[in-house]
C-alpha positions as CSV (number, residue, x, y, z in Angstrom):
1,M,-10.1,10.1,-20.1
2,D,-9.3,9.0,-23.5
3,V,-10.5,5.4,-23.1
4,L,-13.9,6.4,-21.7
5,K,-16.6,5.4,-24.5
6,K,-20.2,5.4,-24.0
7,N,-19.8,5.7,-20.1
8,W,-17.4,2.8,-19.8
9,Y,-13.9,3.2,-18.6
10,T,-11.3,0.6,-19.6
11,E,-8.0,0.0,-17.7
12,S,-5.5,-1.4,-20.0
13,C,-1.7,-1.5,-19.1
14,D,1.7,-3.3,-20.3
15,M,2.3,-5.0,-17.0
16,W,-0.7,-7.4,-17.9
17,P,-0.9,-7.6,-21.8
18,G,-3.9,-9.3,-23.2
19,G,-6.3,-8.2,-20.5
20,T,-8.3,-5.3,-19.5
21,F,-10.6,-4.0,-16.5
22,S,-13.8,-2.0,-17.2
23,F,-16.3,-0.3,-15.2
24,E,-19.4,2.0,-16.0
25,V,-19.0,5.6,-15.1
26,K,-21.8,7.8,-13.8
27,E,-19.6,10.9,-13.6
28,I,-16.4,12.4,-13.8
29,L,-15.7,14.3,-10.7
30,H,-12.5,15.8,-11.2
31,Q,-9.5,15.6,-13.9
32,E,-6.2,17.3,-14.1
33,K,-2.7,17.0,-14.9
34,S,-0.2,17.7,-11.9
35,Q,3.5,18.3,-12.0
36,Y,3.7,14.3,-11.7
37,Q,0.8,12.4,-13.2
38,D,-2.7,12.6,-14.5
39,I,-5.3,12.6,-11.7
40,V,-8.9,11.5,-12.0
41,V,-11.8,10.9,-9.9
42,C,-15.0,9.5,-11.2
43,D,-18.1,8.1,-9.8
44,T,-19.4,4.6,-10.9
45,T,-22.4,2.6,-10.8
46,S,-20.7,-0.5,-8.9
47,F,-17.5,0.6,-7.3
48,G,-18.3,4.1,-5.7
49,R,-15.7,6.6,-6.3
50,V,-12.6,5.7,-8.1
51,L,-9.2,7.3,-8.0
52,L,-7.1,6.9,-11.2
53,L,-3.3,7.9,-11.5
54,D,-2.2,7.9,-15.1
55,G,-5.0,6.0,-16.1
56,I,-4.3,3.1,-13.7
57,I,-6.8,2.3,-10.7
58,Q,-5.4,3.4,-7.2
59,C,-8.6,2.7,-5.2
60,T,-12.2,2.3,-5.2
61,Q,-14.7,3.1,-2.6
62,K,-16.0,-0.5,-2.7
63,D,-12.8,-2.5,-1.8
64,E,-10.1,-0.4,-0.8
65,F,-10.5,-1.2,2.7
66,S,-8.9,-4.4,2.0
67,Y,-5.7,-3.0,0.5
68,Q,-5.4,-0.4,3.1
69,E,-5.8,-2.5,6.2
70,M,-3.4,-5.4,4.9
71,L,-0.6,-2.9,4.0
72,S,-0.9,-1.3,7.4
73,F,-1.7,-3.8,10.0
74,L,0.4,-6.7,8.2
75,P,3.7,-5.0,9.6
76,L,2.1,-3.1,12.4
77,C,1.1,-6.4,14.1
78,S,4.1,-8.1,13.2
79,H,6.2,-5.7,15.5
80,K,6.3,-5.8,19.1
81,N,5.9,-2.0,19.6
82,P,5.3,0.1,16.4
83,E,5.4,3.4,18.1
84,K,6.9,5.7,15.2
85,V,5.7,4.8,11.8
86,L,6.8,6.3,8.1
87,I,4.5,6.1,5.2
88,V,6.0,6.6,1.9
89,G,3.2,7.6,-0.7
90,G,-0.4,6.9,0.2
91,G,-1.3,10.5,-0.9
92,D,-5.2,9.4,-0.6
93,G,-4.8,9.1,3.0
94,G,-5.9,5.4,3.3
95,V,-3.1,4.1,4.8
96,A,-2.6,6.9,7.5
97,R,-6.3,6.3,8.3
98,E,-5.2,2.7,9.3
99,V,-2.0,3.3,10.9
100,A,-3.7,5.8,13.1
101,K,-6.2,3.1,14.4
102,H,-3.2,0.9,15.9
103,P,-3.2,1.6,19.8
104,K,0.5,1.3,19.9
105,V,1.3,3.8,17.3
106,K,2.2,7.3,18.8
107,E,3.6,9.0,15.7
108,I,3.1,9.0,12.2
109,V,4.9,10.6,9.3
110,Q,4.1,10.6,5.9
111,V,5.9,11.9,2.9
112,E,3.9,12.3,-0.4
113,I,5.5,13.8,-3.5
114,D,2.4,15.0,-5.0
115,A,0.4,17.6,-3.2
116,R,-2.4,17.5,-5.7
117,V,-3.2,13.8,-5.0
118,V,-3.5,14.9,-1.2
119,E,-5.7,18.0,-1.9
120,V,-8.0,16.2,-4.5
121,S,-8.5,13.1,-2.2
122,K,-9.6,15.6,0.8
123,K,-12.1,16.8,-1.6
124,Y,-13.5,13.8,-3.5
125,L,-12.4,10.9,-1.3
126,P,-13.2,11.9,2.5
127,F,-13.7,8.4,3.5
128,M,-10.1,7.9,2.9
129,A,-8.6,11.4,3.5
130,V,-9.8,11.4,6.8
131,G,-6.4,9.8,7.8
132,F,-4.9,13.3,7.5
133,E,-6.8,14.5,10.2
134,S,-4.9,12.3,12.7
135,E,-3.2,14.2,15.6
136,K,-0.6,11.4,15.2
137,L,0.2,12.6,11.6
138,T,2.8,14.9,10.2
139,L,2.6,15.2,6.5
140,H,5.4,16.2,4.3
141,I,5.1,17.0,0.4
142,G,8.3,15.8,-0.9
143,D,10.7,13.1,-1.9
144,G,10.8,10.0,0.3
145,F,14.2,9.0,-0.9
146,E,15.6,12.3,0.3
147,F,13.6,12.1,3.5
148,M,14.8,8.9,4.6
149,K,18.4,9.8,3.5
150,N,18.3,12.5,6.6
151,H,16.2,10.7,8.8
152,S,18.4,7.4,9.7
153,G,17.5,5.1,12.4
154,Q,14.1,6.7,13.3
155,F,11.4,4.6,12.4
156,D,9.9,1.2,13.8
157,V,7.9,0.5,10.6
158,I,8.1,2.0,7.2
159,I,5.1,1.4,4.8
160,T,5.3,2.1,1.1
161,D,1.9,2.5,-0.7
162,S,3.2,3.1,-4.4
163,S,1.5,2.9,-7.7
164,D,2.8,0.2,-10.2
165,P,6.4,0.1,-11.1
166,I,5.7,2.3,-14.2
167,G,7.5,5.5,-14.6
168,P,8.7,7.3,-11.3
169,A,7.5,4.3,-9.2
170,V,10.0,2.1,-10.6
171,S,12.5,3.3,-8.3
172,L,10.6,2.1,-5.1
173,F,10.8,-1.6,-6.6
174,Q,14.9,-1.5,-6.5
175,E,17.3,-3.0,-4.0
176,S,18.5,0.4,-3.5
177,Y,15.3,1.5,-2.0
178,F,15.3,-1.5,0.5
179,A,18.6,-0.6,1.5
180,L,17.5,3.0,2.1
181,M,14.4,1.7,4.1
182,R,16.8,-0.2,6.2
183,S,18.9,2.7,7.2
184,A,15.8,4.7,8.3
185,L,14.9,1.8,10.7
186,K,15.4,1.4,14.3
187,P,17.0,-2.0,15.7
188,N,14.2,-4.7,14.9
189,G,12.4,-2.4,12.4
190,I,9.9,-3.7,10.0
191,V,9.3,-2.5,6.3
192,C,6.2,-3.3,4.0
193,S,5.8,-2.3,0.3
194,Q,3.2,-3.1,-2.5
195,A,4.5,-5.8,-4.5
196,G,2.2,-6.8,-7.4
197,T,0.3,-9.8,-8.1
198,F,2.0,-13.4,-8.8
199,W,-0.8,-13.9,-11.4
200,N,0.2,-11.2,-13.9
201,D,3.9,-10.5,-13.0
202,M,5.9,-13.2,-11.2
203,E,9.1,-11.8,-12.3
204,L,8.4,-8.4,-10.5
205,V,7.0,-10.4,-7.4
206,T,10.5,-12.6,-7.3
207,N,12.7,-9.8,-7.9
208,T,11.1,-7.4,-5.2
209,L,11.1,-10.2,-2.7
210,K,14.9,-10.8,-3.5
211,Y,16.0,-7.5,-3.1
212,C,14.1,-7.3,0.2
213,R,15.9,-10.7,1.3
214,N,18.9,-9.0,0.2
215,Q,18.8,-6.2,2.9
216,F,16.9,-8.0,5.7
217,P,17.3,-11.4,7.4
218,V,13.9,-12.0,7.0
219,G,11.6,-11.4,4.2
220,A,8.2,-12.8,3.1
221,Y,5.4,-12.3,0.3
222,A,1.9,-12.0,1.5
223,Y,-1.3,-11.2,-0.4
224,T,-5.0,-9.9,-0.2
225,S,-8.1,-9.9,-2.5
226,V,-8.9,-6.6,-4.1
227,A,-11.5,-6.9,-6.6
228,T,-10.6,-4.0,-8.8
229,Y,-6.9,-4.8,-9.0
230,P,-5.5,-6.7,-11.9
231,S,-6.4,-10.4,-11.4
232,G,-8.1,-9.6,-8.0
233,L,-5.2,-9.9,-5.8
234,I,-2.4,-7.7,-4.8
235,G,0.7,-8.6,-2.8
236,F,2.9,-7.0,-0.2
237,V,6.6,-7.8,0.5
238,I,7.5,-7.6,4.0
239,G,11.1,-7.6,5.8
240,S,12.4,-7.3,9.4
241,L,15.5,-6.5,11.0
242,D,14.9,-8.9,13.7
243,P,15.9,-12.5,12.6
244,E,13.6,-14.1,15.0
245,V,10.3,-12.7,13.8
246,K,7.9,-15.0,12.3
247,F,5.6,-13.1,10.0
248,G,2.8,-15.7,9.9
249,S,2.2,-15.3,13.6
250,P,1.2,-11.7,14.5
251,Q,2.9,-10.2,17.9
252,I,-0.3,-8.3,18.5
253,K,-3.7,-9.9,18.3
254,F,-6.9,-8.0,18.8
255,T,-10.3,-9.4,20.0
256,R,-13.4,-9.0,18.0
257,E,-14.2,-6.1,20.1
258,E,-11.1,-4.3,19.5
259,E,-11.5,-5.1,15.7
260,R,-15.0,-3.5,15.8
261,A,-13.9,-0.3,17.7
262,M,-11.2,0.1,15.2
263,S,-13.7,-0.5,12.2
264,L,-11.4,-3.2,10.6
265,R,-13.4,-4.7,7.9
266,Y,-10.8,-7.1,6.4
267,Y,-7.9,-7.5,8.7
268,N,-7.8,-10.0,11.7
269,S,-5.4,-12.3,13.3
270,D,-6.5,-15.3,11.4
271,I,-6.4,-13.2,8.1
272,H,-2.9,-11.9,9.0
273,K,-1.8,-15.8,9.2
274,A,-3.5,-16.9,5.9
275,A,-2.1,-14.1,4.0
276,F,1.3,-15.6,4.1
277,T,0.1,-19.1,3.3
278,L,0.9,-19.4,-0.4
279,P,-0.2,-21.6,-3.3
280,T,2.1,-24.5,-3.9
281,F,3.5,-23.1,-7.1
282,I,4.3,-19.7,-5.7
283,R,5.4,-21.1,-2.5
284,D,8.1,-23.1,-4.3
285,Q,8.9,-20.1,-6.7
286,L,9.8,-17.9,-3.7
287,A,11.5,-20.4,-1.5
């Protein structure tokens, strides 16, 4: 961690020039270079345990549930019957943890390229990696592109939990990727992908949504609050093969008792609706 100075870690990135985010580190728990990326887990004074990949925050113990729940439940609750789900990425296990909670989900297939992220998460981030323990889940270590090429027309929902579009993850933000996801879906299937924040990279948001809409009859952008992500927000692009879907009106709604039973801490039906309500300048830009 070459930007760790006097127990403070500072994250900076070309995607948000002119700004940084810092947190105080109590202890570096793990550090290695896998076949694909640098992996660091540290314990912090304010955010609990933090996973960094190539120096970029992927999740913190304090606020990860907001991202994991919204990335998972926005598409799952927009689908009438999401029985079979594919997760691409998500090696920390957080999305698998949330998808497994959904009562209509019967089968989860996850494809993660870096086995070391999975193993490190199991050891140091068990509150997320618990997702790998679900009996619904089958985990494949490999390339999500190649997997989908060989599994056309099989999934009700595909969720892409990717890192930022730097290096290998760039391909997950291209139109060709949305076309590949479309081919792996069943009729009326839904996709949902991490899509950046409008405060820092409006071009990325605009282009990703455009690629989605080029491949799906319905596409939309939603967002959630995550304190330790750049600008405090992260967005999602969601698309459906069902031209009648209304993303702002969830098909599946839970009672408060059901929310508590599933240990949902951020997602609910009102938050689902609000996530698609955009500020005026974003609404007009993405119209």
